[in-house]
N, C-alpha and C positions, 0 to 999 in steps of 0.2 A: 394522665389521663383531662386532655384539655374542655374544657368550657364549652356547652351553647351558646355564650355571650365571644367568648371567642375563634371561638369556630368562625363565627358568623363576621366578626371583621376581616381574619385573615381574608375572608373565601369574598370580601366587598377590592382588601386591598391586590391581590391577585389575579381578583378579571379586570382591577383600572391599568395592572402593568398591564398584560399580553394584550388590554384592547386601545391601549399606545405605546408601544414596542417602536421604538421606527425602527425601516425598512435599513437594511445596509445591500451591498453587491452579490451577499449571498445567499436573501431572499429569490423564493422559486418565483415570486411576481414579476412579472417582464414590465425594465425600468427603459427612460431614455434620458433619467441628469441625475444622480442623484447631491443638492446642496450639501454646505455645508456644515447643517447643523445636522446629515444622514435623514433626510425626509425625502422623498420622492416630486419631484419641480413637473412631469409628467409625467404620461401616464398612457399602454393602450386604451381604449377604449371599454375594453372587458376588461384587463389587470384592473384598470380603478372599480368598477362595477363590488368585480370581489371581495376586494379592499372594501369599498364598501359595507356590505353584505356581513363582511364575517366585525368592524367593529360596529350595528348595530348588530347583532347579535349577541357580539359581547355586552355591550349596553343593556339588552336588552332582560341578559340574564341575570345584573347586577342588579336592576331594580326589579327582579320577579321575586331576585330570594331576599331582597328587602320586606317588599310585600306581604315574601310571604313569614316573615317572623315579624313583623307587626301584626300578623294576622291570625296569629299564633298568641296576642295575646289579649285577645278580643273578651272581650265579659263571659265570661261560666257561668248559671249554675250550680247548685246541690242542692236535691228539693227545693223548700222552701223557701233557702237563700239564695236571691235572682241577684242575677248583672254584679259579680266578682271580678275585679280589677284589682290595678296597680290603686294600693304595691299592696292587693291585696295578692293571690294564685291561689290555684290548686291544682298539687299533688297530682300528674297524672294525663291533668286538662290540660295542664297550662303548662312551656317551660319552662324554670327556673329563673328567667331574667326575665320573665314579666314583675316580677315582686321580688318584696325582701324579706331576705331567709327569716327573719323574727315574721311573716305577714303569712308564712307559712300556711294554708289550708290540705284539712284530706275532708276526704268524699269515701262515707261506709260504702258498703252492704244495704243498708241498710238506706243512704238518701241522707242519713247526717252530720253536716257539716262540725269539726273541732279543729283544735288551736292547742298548741302546749305553752304555756305563760309559766315561768318560772318552776319550766320538769313535772308543772300540770294541767290534767290534760282539761281539756273544759268542748259541751257540745257550743258550739255559737248558732245564735236566735235571731240577729239582727245587726250588718253593719250599715252606719249613717255616714255617707262623707260629707253632706255639709256641716252635721256637728263631728268628725270625728270621733263616730263613740264605738262600741261595741257592746253590743251586748251578747252576754254568755251564762251558762247554766249550770252546774256539777250534775256530772252524774250521777244516779238515784243511787244511795246509801239505801242498807238491811241491813235490821238491827239495831241498835244502840252505836250513837256516835260521837264524838265531843275530838272537835278536833285542837292539838299540840303546838301547833306553827302560823303566824299571822301568813298570809299573802302580802307579800312583800315585796313593791316594786320600784324599786330605789333607784332605777336606769332606764331609757329610751329603750323603746319605742312605747311604751302603755305607761299608762299612771291611776290608778280606782279614782276614782272620779266621782266630789264632795257628794254627789247624787242618794248615793249607796247611805247607807244604816248599819249602825256599825250592833257584830254579833258577837258580843267578847264570851266569850267560855275561862274560866277559871277554876285551874285545877290545883288539891295539895295547900290550901293558905288554911293560915296558922289563926289568921278570927278573919268570920264569915261577916266576905261582903255587906250592907243593909242589899238591900234587893235583888240578891243575883235568889233565884230557884236550884233547889238543885240536882240535876237527871240523879236518875232511883236508876237507869238500870246501868247504870256507870260500874263497871266492875269494884273498885275502893270505893265510893259513892261517895268519892271527894274532891267532884268536879262540878261544877256551877255554872250557871248562862246566866245573861240579863241581857236587853236592849236595848240598844241604848241610843246615841240620835245622831245626826247629822255624823259622816265618816272622815275621820280625821282631828275630829276632839283632843286634847290633850288630857295624858293620863294623867292622873289625881292619883300618887302613892299614895295621900290615909289610904285611899281603896285600895290601889294593888299594888304595892309597895310589901305584903306578908304571903301573893301567889304568882304562877305561873300562871300569865295571860294570855288565849290567841285569840286575836279579834276577825273578825271574816266580815266580807261589806256586802248587806243584803239591802237585794227591793222589797221594802215593803207592799202589804196590801192590806186595802182595809177594814180595821180589828186582827190586823197582827197580834198574837198575844207572845210570850217567848213561850212557853210551856209546848208552842207550835214549831219548837225550833228546829228540827228536822224538814221543817215542812219550810222553815223558811233558808235555809242552806240549798235546801235543792231547788230553792223558785231561782230569780235571774238575775242577774248584778247588773252594773256599767262600769267597762276602763275609758276611759280618754286616749287617744293614738297619735302619733304624729307623725309624718312624714314628709321630703323634700315636697314641695310645690310644684305638683303637674302640668297649671294652668297654661304657661311660657310654651312648654312643647305642646302642649295641643296644637294652644291656638294656633301652632307653625306649621298644622296635620303630620306631627309626628306621635307615635306611642311609648309612653315612659315605662321603663324598665331602669333593672337593676344590673350593674356590672360585674362581673363576677370576678373579673384578672382584675378592678382597682378595686373595687367594692364602694360604689358612691352610684349613683343617680347615672341614668342615660339618657337620651330620647331616642328611641329608635325609627328612622326617619327610609325615602326612598336613596339614599343615595350615604348610604349608611351608619352608625350612631356618632352620636352628636355627644357634648358635656351637657345643653340644657334646651336649646331649642335644633328647626329646621332647617 
């Protein structure tokens, strides 16, 4: 099945072809003389008028199709999350060419926007296009919960912001590290937790060497204590994001998007899609 961006490109090329196809002696429009290039040098007034009407109609169709594609990518909202636009896009509200695949958002029946990052599901609280950050929250967990894996974002477009703190979980330690609190509700009662410093602090092998650890980013709140780790986990955390710059396309009255055929940025313009600008 063809992608929407491929359909857009094919429609533009086909419309342009039929708009400018040369007339030949088999054309139903009367003519007096056809030059060596195959175009009419002189026509009866009515025939020339019909030709111009058909030409203008085709050009109008091309322009309208491009305008529709641009309008389809106008900013949308989901609950309290307003003005969602490139590189983000909302499934079922905007076509997939409006943003990059990794920036796909979903809007549920309760008007909560969500995103999948590293195969984990998060609620989107805020998107900043100026600082290029996204604020996420984890779905609430009932009962005892102690993560055993890191939120590792080693590849673009997302990276854990250094504005976060580290909430560190330690499991099956042979030596109990200092400063850690026991997670009493855990089944084996061998899991510990500590609230660390800024995210990305290098591990100290002397502390973590005897444990299996998992680090989760959290945005702390005033008076936060490690005993409130469930509340900390349910609170927000911040990711940095990066995407191809859209300013040049927007400055040329284009709409930024994603070409599903080339897997690259595209600028949607009145005359079709282009690589950088209109």
